[in-house]
C-alpha positions as YAML, in Angstrom:
chain: A
units: angstrom
residues:
- id: 1
  name: MET
  ca: [-33.77, 14.10, 30.34]
- id: 2
  name: LYS
  ca: [-33.06, 11.57, 27.60]
- id: 3
  name: LEU
  ca: [-35.55, 13.31, 25.33]
- id: 4
  name: LEU
  ca: [-33.76, 16.61, 25.92]
- id: 5
  name: LYS
  ca: [-30.38, 15.05, 24.99]
- id: 6
  name: ASN
  ca: [-31.86, 13.55, 21.82]
- id: 7
  name: LEU
  ca: [-33.46, 16.88, 20.91]
- id: 8
  name: ARG
  ca: [-30.14, 18.70, 21.44]
- id: 9
  name: SER
  ca: [-28.23, 16.24, 19.29]
- id: 10
  name: ILE
  ca: [-30.84, 16.51, 16.51]
- id: 11
  name: ILE
  ca: [-30.70, 20.31, 16.59]
- id: 12
  name: PHE
  ca: [-26.89, 20.30, 16.65]
- id: 13
  name: THR
  ca: [-26.70, 17.86, 13.75]
- id: 14
  name: SER
  ca: [-29.22, 19.86, 11.73]
- id: 15
  name: ALA
  ca: [-27.31, 23.09, 12.34]
- id: 16
  name: LEU
  ca: [-24.04, 21.44, 11.34]
- id: 17
  name: VAL
  ca: [-25.51, 19.99, 8.14]
- id: 18
  name: THR
  ca: [-27.05, 23.36, 7.26]
- id: 19
  name: ALA
  ca: [-23.76, 25.19, 7.87]
- id: 20
  name: VAL
  ca: [-21.83, 22.73, 5.73]
- id: 21
  name: ALA
  ca: [-24.42, 23.00, 2.96]
- id: 22
  name: PHE
  ca: [-24.13, 26.79, 2.94]
- id: 23
  name: MET
  ca: [-20.34, 26.68, 2.94]
- id: 24
  name: THR
  ca: [-20.12, 24.27, 0.03]
- id: 25
  name: GLY
  ca: [-22.93, 25.90, -1.89]
- id: 26
  name: CYS
  ca: [-21.42, 29.37, -1.78]
- id: 27
  name: GLY
  ca: [-18.01, 28.51, -3.10]
- id: 28
  name: GLY
  ca: [-17.44, 27.65, -6.72]
- id: 29
  name: VAL
  ca: [-14.60, 25.77, -8.31]
- id: 30
  name: SER
  ca: [-12.64, 27.63, -10.96]
- id: 31
  name: GLU
  ca: [-11.43, 26.04, -14.17]
- id: 32
  name: ALA
  ca: [-7.84, 26.31, -12.95]
- id: 33
  name: GLN
  ca: [-8.74, 24.42, -9.80]
- id: 34
  name: MET
  ca: [-10.52, 21.72, -11.83]
- id: 35
  name: LEU
  ca: [-7.49, 21.43, -14.12]
- id: 36
  name: GLU
  ca: [-5.19, 21.16, -11.11]
- id: 37
  name: LEU
  ca: [-7.47, 18.51, -9.61]
- id: 38
  name: GLN
  ca: [-7.42, 16.52, -12.85]
- id: 39
  name: ASN
  ca: [-3.62, 16.77, -12.98]
- id: 40
  name: LEU
  ca: [-3.37, 15.54, -9.41]
- id: 41
  name: GLN
  ca: [-5.72, 12.65, -10.16]
- id: 42
  name: ASN
  ca: [-3.56, 11.72, -13.17]
- id: 43
  name: GLN
  ca: [-0.46, 11.83, -10.98]
- id: 44
  name: VAL
  ca: [-2.12, 9.62, -8.39]
- id: 45
  name: THR
  ca: [-3.10, 7.11, -11.07]
- id: 46
  name: SER
  ca: [0.42, 7.13, -12.46]
- id: 47
  name: LEU
  ca: [1.99, 6.69, -9.04]
- id: 48
  name: GLU
  ca: [-0.39, 3.85, -8.19]
- id: 49
  name: ALA
  ca: [0.55, 2.07, -11.42]
- id: 50
  name: GLU
  ca: [4.24, 2.58, -10.64]
- id: 51
  name: ALA
  ca: [3.74, 1.27, -7.10]
- id: 52
  name: ASN
  ca: [1.99, -1.84, -8.43]
- id: 53
  name: SER
  ca: [4.79, -2.39, -10.92]
- id: 54
  name: LEU
  ca: [7.39, -2.08, -8.17]
- id: 55
  name: ARG
  ca: [5.46, -4.51, -5.97]
- id: 56
  name: GLU
  ca: [5.43, -7.05, -8.79]
- id: 57
  name: GLU
  ca: [9.15, -6.54, -9.36]
- id: 58
  name: ARG
  ca: [9.81, -6.97, -5.64]
- id: 59
  name: THR
  ca: [7.82, -10.21, -5.60]
- id: 60
  name: ALA
  ca: [9.80, -11.52, -8.57]
- id: 61
  name: LEU
  ca: [13.10, -10.57, -6.92]
- id: 62
  name: GLU
  ca: [12.10, -12.21, -3.64]
- id: 63
  name: LYS
  ca: [11.22, -15.39, -5.54]
- id: 64
  name: GLU
  ca: [14.57, -15.29, -7.32]
- id: 65
  name: ILE
  ca: [16.40, -14.82, -4.01]
- id: 66
  name: GLN
  ca: [14.50, -17.73, -2.50]
- id: 67
  name: GLU
  ca: [15.46, -19.98, -5.44]
- id: 68
  name: LYS
  ca: [19.13, -18.96, -5.18]
- id: 69
  name: ASN
  ca: [19.11, -19.57, -1.43]
- id: 70
  name: LEU
  ca: [17.68, -23.03, -2.06]
- id: 71
  name: LYS
  ca: [20.41, -23.79, -4.61]
- id: 72
  name: LEU
  ca: [23.01, -22.47, -2.20]
- id: 73
  name: ALA
  ca: [21.71, -24.76, 0.54]
- id: 74
  name: GLN
  ca: [21.84, -27.72, -1.85]
- id: 75
  name: CYS
  ca: [25.42, -26.88, -2.82]
- id: 76
  name: GLU
  ca: [26.38, -26.57, 0.83]
- id: 77
  name: LYS
  ca: [24.83, -29.98, 1.50]
- id: 78
  name: GLN
  ca: [26.74, -31.54, -1.41]
- id: 79
  name: LYS
  ca: [29.93, -29.88, -0.21]
- id: 80
  name: GLU
  ca: [29.51, -31.38, 3.26]
- id: 81
  name: GLU
  ca: [28.75, -34.82, 1.79]
- id: 82
  name: THR
  ca: [31.80, -34.61, -0.46]
- id: 83
  name: LYS
  ca: [33.95, -33.51, 2.44]
- id: 84
  name: ALA
  ca: [32.70, -36.44, 4.53]
- id: 85
  name: ASN
  ca: [33.36, -38.87, 1.66]
- id: 86
  name: LEU
  ca: [36.88, -37.54, 1.19]
- id: 87
  name: GLU
  ca: [37.59, -37.99, 4.89]
- id: 88
  name: LYS
  ca: [36.34, -41.60, 4.70]
- id: 89
  name: MET
  ca: [38.56, -42.29, 1.71]
- id: 90
  name: SER
  ca: [41.68, -40.87, 3.33]
- id: 91
  name: LYS
  ca: [41.31, -43.02, 6.45]
...
């Protein structure tokens, strides 16, 4: 039974590989299709470069935001300390 299943899967796989080989072997690629493929590959490369550039810009902006938030927190702390000192002086 197991041998029969293995034999079936081998035959099925062989038939599938043969069919795919015939399908790809029969069709040719025209020059227009190759040119279109090259154009698409160039577009992909360009878009990947743009995406990387935007990621770097995003990272820089996130770092800048983090620094400004830190400065804002420090200013808020100084403001609270100053407010507390002013209250002590007025009493």
